[in-house]
C-alpha positions as a LaTeX table, in Angstrom:
\begin{tabular}{lrrr}
\hline
Residue & $x$ (\AA) & $y$ (\AA) & $z$ (\AA) \\
\hline
Met1 & 82.60 & 73.45 & 94.54 \\
Ile2 & 83.63 & 73.75 & 98.17 \\
Gly3 & 83.35 & 77.22 & 99.74 \\
Ile4 & 85.42 & 78.76 & 102.50 \\
Glu5 & 83.22 & 77.61 & 105.39 \\
Glu6 & 83.37 & 74.00 & 104.21 \\
Ile7 & 87.15 & 74.30 & 103.70 \\
Lys8 & 87.41 & 75.35 & 107.37 \\
Lys9 & 85.60 & 72.14 & 108.35 \\
Ile10 & 88.16 & 70.06 & 106.44 \\
Leu11 & 91.40 & 71.91 & 107.24 \\
Pro12 & 92.49 & 73.22 & 110.65 \\
His13 & 93.94 & 76.41 & 109.12 \\
Arg14 & 92.52 & 79.85 & 109.92 \\
Glu15 & 93.35 & 83.39 & 108.87 \\
Pro16 & 95.96 & 84.47 & 108.13 \\
Phe17 & 97.27 & 81.02 & 107.18 \\
Leu18 & 94.28 & 79.67 & 105.31 \\
Met19 & 95.50 & 80.03 & 101.73 \\
Leu20 & 92.47 & 78.69 & 99.82 \\
Asp21 & 89.40 & 80.74 & 98.90 \\
Lys22 & 87.47 & 77.94 & 97.23 \\
Val23 & 87.85 & 74.45 & 95.85 \\
Val24 & 86.57 & 74.10 & 92.30 \\
Glu25 & 87.16 & 70.36 & 91.95 \\
Asn26 & 87.95 & 67.62 & 94.43 \\
Ile27 & 88.43 & 63.91 & 93.88 \\
Pro28 & 89.06 & 62.48 & 97.38 \\
Gly29 & 92.42 & 60.75 & 97.58 \\
Glu30 & 93.35 & 61.78 & 94.04 \\
Ser31 & 93.42 & 65.53 & 93.36 \\
Thr32 & 92.12 & 68.96 & 94.26 \\
Lys33 & 91.87 & 72.14 & 92.22 \\
Ala34 & 91.55 & 75.31 & 94.28 \\
Ile35 & 91.66 & 79.08 & 93.91 \\
Lys36 & 93.44 & 81.80 & 95.89 \\
Ala37 & 92.75 & 85.41 & 94.91 \\
Val38 & 95.80 & 87.50 & 95.77 \\
Ser39 & 94.83 & 90.93 & 97.11 \\
Gly40 & 97.11 & 93.89 & 97.64 \\
Asn41 & 95.90 & 93.91 & 101.26 \\
Glu42 & 97.41 & 90.51 & 102.10 \\
Trp43 & 99.23 & 90.49 & 105.44 \\
Phe44 & 102.47 & 89.17 & 103.94 \\
Phe45 & 102.87 & 92.18 & 101.62 \\
Met46 & 103.50 & 94.47 & 104.62 \\
Gly47 & 107.02 & 93.14 & 105.09 \\
His48 & 107.91 & 91.31 & 101.88 \\
Phe49 & 109.17 & 93.50 & 99.04 \\
Glu50 & 106.94 & 96.31 & 100.25 \\
Lys51 & 107.51 & 98.56 & 97.20 \\
Thr52 & 107.35 & 95.70 & 94.69 \\
Lys53 & 104.75 & 93.37 & 96.15 \\
Val54 & 105.51 & 89.70 & 95.46 \\
Met55 & 103.80 & 86.74 & 97.14 \\
Pro56 & 106.42 & 84.69 & 99.02 \\
Gly57 & 107.20 & 81.38 & 97.34 \\
Val58 & 106.85 & 79.51 & 100.60 \\
Leu59 & 103.21 & 80.63 & 100.83 \\
Ile60 & 102.54 & 79.46 & 97.28 \\
Val61 & 103.90 & 76.06 & 98.34 \\
Glu62 & 101.70 & 76.19 & 101.45 \\
Ala63 & 98.67 & 76.84 & 99.23 \\
Met64 & 99.54 & 73.79 & 97.08 \\
Ala65 & 99.96 & 71.74 & 100.26 \\
Gln66 & 96.57 & 72.86 & 101.57 \\
Ala67 & 94.98 & 71.75 & 98.28 \\
Gly68 & 96.66 & 68.36 & 98.81 \\
Gly69 & 95.33 & 68.34 & 102.36 \\
Ile70 & 91.80 & 68.72 & 100.99 \\
Ala71 & 92.33 & 65.76 & 98.65 \\
Leu72 & 93.59 & 63.63 & 101.54 \\
Met73 & 91.24 & 64.76 & 104.30 \\
Thr74 & 88.08 & 64.22 & 102.24 \\
Leu75 & 88.76 & 60.48 & 102.13 \\
Asp76 & 86.43 & 58.63 & 104.52 \\
Ala77 & 89.43 & 56.75 & 105.95 \\
Met78 & 90.99 & 60.06 & 107.06 \\
Lys79 & 88.22 & 61.21 & 109.42 \\
Gly80 & 89.81 & 62.41 & 112.66 \\
Lys81 & 93.24 & 62.72 & 111.01 \\
Leu82 & 95.36 & 65.63 & 109.80 \\
Ala83 & 97.82 & 65.89 & 106.92 \\
Phe84 & 101.04 & 67.58 & 108.03 \\
Leu85 & 103.48 & 68.87 & 105.44 \\
Ala86 & 106.55 & 66.72 & 106.01 \\
Arg87 & 108.75 & 67.49 & 103.03 \\
Ile88 & 109.03 & 69.78 & 100.04 \\
Lys89 & 111.03 & 68.49 & 97.10 \\
Ala90 & 112.03 & 70.00 & 93.77 \\
Ala91 & 110.28 & 73.34 & 94.30 \\
Lys92 & 110.60 & 75.61 & 91.28 \\
Phe93 & 109.32 & 79.14 & 90.84 \\
Ser94 & 109.04 & 80.58 & 87.35 \\
Arg95 & 106.99 & 83.77 & 87.66 \\
Lys96 & 106.14 & 86.39 & 90.27 \\
Val97 & 102.72 & 86.35 & 91.91 \\
Val98 & 101.50 & 89.89 & 92.54 \\
Pro99 & 98.35 & 91.63 & 93.78 \\
Gly100 & 95.43 & 91.04 & 91.45 \\
Asp101 & 96.61 & 87.58 & 90.42 \\
Val102 & 94.38 & 84.58 & 90.91 \\
Leu103 & 96.34 & 81.47 & 91.85 \\
Glu104 & 94.99 & 78.32 & 90.23 \\
Leu105 & 96.24 & 75.48 & 92.42 \\
Glu106 & 96.21 & 71.79 & 91.58 \\
Thr107 & 97.66 & 69.08 & 93.75 \\
Lys108 & 97.58 & 65.45 & 92.66 \\
Ile109 & 98.15 & 62.69 & 95.20 \\
Thr110 & 100.60 & 60.27 & 93.62 \\
Asp111 & 100.90 & 57.74 & 96.45 \\
Leu112 & 99.14 & 57.08 & 99.74 \\
Arg113 & 100.27 & 54.48 & 102.24 \\
Glu114 & 99.00 & 54.24 & 105.80 \\
Met115 & 100.60 & 57.34 & 107.35 \\
Ile116 & 102.46 & 58.89 & 104.38 \\
Gly117 & 101.12 & 60.58 & 101.26 \\
Thr118 & 102.98 & 62.08 & 98.35 \\
Gly119 & 101.79 & 64.56 & 95.78 \\
Glu120 & 102.66 & 66.94 & 93.01 \\
Gly121 & 101.55 & 70.56 & 93.19 \\
Val122 & 101.27 & 73.12 & 90.42 \\
Ala123 & 100.32 & 76.78 & 90.79 \\
Lys124 & 99.28 & 78.82 & 87.77 \\
Val125 & 98.18 & 82.36 & 87.01 \\
Asn126 & 96.18 & 82.85 & 83.80 \\
Gly127 & 97.03 & 79.29 & 82.80 \\
Lys128 & 100.81 & 79.85 & 83.07 \\
Thr129 & 102.80 & 77.90 & 85.64 \\
Val130 & 104.25 & 80.08 & 88.39 \\
Ala131 & 105.43 & 77.31 & 90.73 \\
Lys132 & 105.53 & 73.55 & 91.11 \\
Cys133 & 106.84 & 71.08 & 93.63 \\
Glu134 & 106.66 & 67.59 & 95.06 \\
Leu135 & 105.08 & 67.29 & 98.50 \\
Val136 & 105.22 & 64.64 & 101.20 \\
Phe137 & 102.49 & 64.53 & 103.86 \\
Ala138 & 102.59 & 62.79 & 107.24 \\
Ile139 & 99.17 & 61.66 & 108.36 \\
Gly140 & 98.52 & 62.02 & 112.10 \\
Asp141 & 95.79 & 62.29 & 114.66 \\
Glu142 & 93.98 & 65.57 & 115.37 \\
Thr143 & 95.18 & 65.66 & 118.98 \\
Asn144 & 98.66 & 66.42 & 120.25 \\
Glu145 & 98.67 & 63.37 & 122.49 \\
\hline
\end{tabular}
């Protein structure tokens, strides 16, 4: 298991955009399973369906992408690199995610070539799929130069 402090060492994300609470399984370069507990106090609930709180789909996709980033960035060959989300394909949302839900995220890397990685993400709540998509990552350096 990888806790939040270790996740921060792998990913450049910080609050409020760090979407993972813990990683429960990681196979570098292959797949990552992670957890995001959805609280009623989340920042995005203040302006998104305030009376009927629903987690925005784009943030569920971001959480799947961050799980994919863990799978990619834990490869030894990726030290000093970052995985940027370059494309989202075939995103489908089948259930609402609401306060009290625990997102179970799994992203599998399906292909990795030099500077491009592809993956498939699935988000579940209580074992039922709430969202899925195909992701494309661009691998780049940590600096903006």
